[in-house]
C-alpha positions as CSV (number, residue, x, y, z in Angstrom):
1,M,-21.9,1.2,-14.1
2,I,-18.7,0.3,-12.3
3,R,-16.6,-2.1,-14.2
4,L,-14.7,-4.0,-11.4
5,F,-11.8,-6.5,-11.3
6,I,-10.8,-8.6,-8.3
7,V,-7.3,-9.7,-7.5
8,D,-6.7,-12.1,-4.5
9,D,-5.0,-15.3,-4.2
10,H,-7.6,-17.1,-2.1
11,E,-10.4,-18.6,-4.2
12,I,-12.9,-18.4,-1.3
13,V,-12.3,-14.7,-1.0
14,R,-12.9,-14.0,-4.7
15,Q,-16.0,-16.1,-4.7
16,G,-17.4,-14.2,-1.6
17,L,-16.6,-10.9,-3.2
18,R,-18.3,-11.9,-6.6
19,Q,-21.4,-12.9,-4.9
20,V,-22.0,-9.9,-2.4
21,L,-20.7,-7.1,-4.8
22,A,-22.9,-8.7,-7.6
23,E,-25.8,-7.6,-5.4
24,D,-25.0,-3.9,-6.3
25,S,-26.7,-3.1,-9.6
26,E,-24.3,-0.4,-10.4
27,I,-21.3,-3.0,-10.1
28,Q,-20.2,-5.3,-13.0
29,I,-17.6,-7.8,-12.1
30,C,-15.3,-8.0,-15.2
31,G,-13.1,-10.6,-14.1
32,E,-10.5,-12.0,-11.4
33,T,-7.2,-13.5,-10.9
34,D,-5.1,-15.1,-8.3
35,T,-1.8,-13.4,-9.2
36,A,0.0,-10.2,-9.8
37,V,1.7,-11.8,-12.9
38,G,0.6,-9.8,-16.1
39,L,-1.6,-7.7,-13.9
40,V,-0.3,-4.3,-15.4
41,E,-1.1,-5.7,-19.0
42,K,-4.5,-7.0,-17.7
43,A,-5.3,-3.6,-16.5
44,R,-4.4,-1.6,-19.7
45,A,-6.3,-4.0,-21.9
46,G,-9.3,-4.3,-19.5
47,R,-10.0,-0.6,-18.9
48,W,-11.6,-1.2,-15.5
49,D,-13.1,1.5,-13.3
50,V,-12.0,-0.1,-9.9
51,L,-9.3,-2.9,-9.2
52,V,-9.8,-4.6,-5.8
53,L,-6.3,-5.7,-4.9
54,D,-4.8,-7.8,-2.3
55,I,-1.1,-7.4,-0.9
56,S,0.6,-10.7,-0.7
57,L,0.3,-12.2,-4.2
58,P,2.4,-14.5,-6.5
59,G,4.3,-12.3,-8.6
60,G,4.2,-9.3,-6.3
61,G,1.9,-7.2,-4.5
62,S,4.0,-4.4,-3.2
63,P,3.2,-0.5,-3.8
64,E,5.4,-1.0,-7.0
65,I,2.7,-2.9,-8.7
66,V,0.3,-0.1,-7.8
67,K,2.6,2.5,-9.2
68,R,3.0,0.5,-12.4
69,I,-0.5,0.4,-12.9
70,M,-1.1,4.0,-12.2
71,E,1.3,4.9,-15.0
72,I,-1.0,3.3,-17.7
73,K,-3.3,5.4,-19.5
74,S,-6.6,5.8,-17.9
75,P,-5.7,3.5,-14.9
76,P,-8.3,2.0,-12.6
77,A,-9.0,3.3,-9.3
78,I,-7.3,0.7,-6.8
79,V,-8.9,-0.3,-3.6
80,M,-6.4,-2.5,-1.5
81,Y,-8.3,-5.1,0.4
82,T,-6.0,-7.1,2.7
83,M,-5.6,-9.0,5.9
84,Y,-2.5,-6.5,6.5
85,P,-3.0,-3.8,9.2
86,E,-4.0,-0.6,7.9
87,D,-1.8,1.6,10.2
88,S,1.4,0.0,9.2
89,H,0.9,-0.5,5.5
90,A,-1.7,2.1,4.1
91,I,0.4,5.1,3.8
92,A,2.9,3.4,1.2
93,Y,-0.1,2.3,-1.1
94,F,-1.8,5.6,-0.8
95,R,1.6,7.3,-1.9
96,A,1.8,4.8,-4.7
97,G,-1.6,5.8,-5.9
98,A,-4.2,3.6,-4.3
99,R,-7.4,5.3,-3.5
100,A,-8.4,3.1,-0.6
101,F,-6.8,0.7,1.8
102,M,-9.1,-1.6,4.0
103,N,-8.5,-4.6,6.2
104,K,-10.5,-7.9,5.4
105,R,-12.2,-7.7,8.8
106,R,-14.0,-4.7,7.8
107,S,-17.9,-4.8,6.5
108,I,-18.8,-5.5,3.0
109,K,-20.7,-2.2,3.2
110,E,-17.8,-0.3,3.9
111,L,-15.9,-2.0,1.1
112,N,-18.7,-1.1,-1.2
113,E,-18.7,2.3,-0.2
114,A,-14.8,2.6,-0.8
115,I,-15.5,1.2,-4.4
116,H,-18.2,3.8,-5.2
117,M,-16.0,6.6,-4.0
118,A,-12.8,5.3,-5.6
119,A,-14.8,5.1,-8.8
120,K,-15.7,8.7,-8.4
121,G,-12.0,9.6,-8.0
122,S,-12.4,10.0,-4.3
123,R,-10.1,8.6,-1.6
124,Y,-11.7,6.4,1.2
125,I,-9.8,6.5,4.6
126,T,-11.2,4.4,7.3
127,P,-12.0,6.1,10.5
128,S,-9.3,4.2,12.5
129,L,-6.7,5.0,9.9
130,C,-7.7,8.8,9.9
131,R,-7.1,8.7,13.6
132,Y,-3.8,7.1,13.3
133,L,-2.7,9.7,10.7
134,F,-3.9,12.6,13.0
135,D,-2.2,11.1,16.0
136,N,1.0,10.6,14.3
137,D,0.9,13.8,12.2
138,L,1.3,11.8,9.2
139,N,0.1,13.0,5.4
140,V,-0.5,10.3,2.8
141,D,0.0,12.8,-0.1
142,K,3.3,14.2,1.1
143,D,6.7,12.3,0.5
144,P,8.2,12.0,3.8
145,V,11.0,14.4,4.7
146,F,14.2,12.8,6.6
147,S,16.6,14.6,8.9
148,P,20.4,14.0,8.3
149,R,20.5,11.4,11.1
150,E,17.7,9.5,9.7
151,L,19.4,9.6,6.3
152,Q,22.6,8.3,7.8
153,V,20.6,5.5,9.6
154,I,19.0,4.6,6.1
155,R,22.3,4.4,4.2
156,A,23.9,2.4,7.1
157,L,21.2,-0.3,6.8
158,A,21.4,-0.3,3.1
159,G,25.3,-0.9,3.6
160,G,24.4,-4.0,5.7
161,R,25.3,-2.5,9.0
162,R,23.3,-3.9,12.0
163,A,21.7,-1.7,14.7
164,T,24.6,-2.2,17.2
165,Q,27.1,-1.3,14.6
166,I,25.2,1.9,13.7
167,A,25.1,2.8,17.3
168,E,29.1,2.3,17.5
169,D,29.4,4.6,14.2
170,L,27.2,7.2,15.4
171,R,28.2,7.1,18.9
172,V,24.8,6.7,20.3
173,T,22.7,3.7,21.9
174,T,21.5,0.8,20.2
175,S,17.9,1.7,21.4
176,T,18.4,5.2,19.8
177,V,19.1,3.5,16.7
178,N,16.0,1.3,16.8
179,T,14.0,4.3,17.7
180,Y,15.2,5.8,14.4
181,V,14.3,2.8,12.5
182,Q,10.8,2.8,14.0
183,R,10.5,6.3,13.0
184,L,11.5,5.5,9.5
185,K,9.0,2.7,9.2
186,E,6.2,5.0,10.4
187,K,6.9,7.8,8.1
188,L,7.0,5.5,5.2
189,G,4.1,3.3,6.3
190,V,6.0,0.1,6.0
191,C,6.8,-2.8,8.6
192,S,10.4,-3.9,7.6
193,I,13.9,-2.6,7.1
194,V,14.0,-4.2,3.6
195,E,11.0,-2.0,2.7
196,V,12.7,1.1,4.1
197,I,15.7,0.4,1.9
198,D,13.7,-0.2,-1.2
199,F,12.2,3.1,-0.8
200,A,15.6,4.8,-0.3
201,R,16.9,3.1,-3.3
202,D,13.9,3.9,-5.5
203,N,14.0,7.5,-4.4
204,G,17.8,8.1,-4.9
205,L,18.6,8.5,-1.2
206,L,21.5,6.1,-1.1
207,G,23.9,8.7,-2.7
């Protein structure tokens, strides 16, 4: 029996998931919540097998909450289930410890398959995400490697410099700086400069 907990800030989503997943005789819905507040403590006490987790939540929903949950003893397998695009967000969550990342437009059948695979300790990667990773030579298991120039750009961004200012500092064009920024986002699987800076800070890249 797969003990499952649902975290989503939309009641209609939680209700729908409860109804359709309850039809699987191998899944037991153990509870639900609409917030990330206190989620680590709930996971520690609940001893769930699988946690279905949205991204945008009150109290946080970043890869950091996934990392914190994965640090507890016997953590649940985490299946990210969100409206956010898979190609721009999944890598960061896989590297944090999630076992699956799925857009909510995907079928319940796929979600069910991801839950079962995650419960067995396997990773579920959707076909489109698999193609994206292959086409861009990305690996969800390896931390990204940055060139000296990319590190310069990261540190300049963290220092509050804008693209035009960084271009002047490095004696390159603004479009070149923007290309570096986009490459950094792709390597990290994030969408914003803030997330790039957060990653750099958390991993000691700011010097």
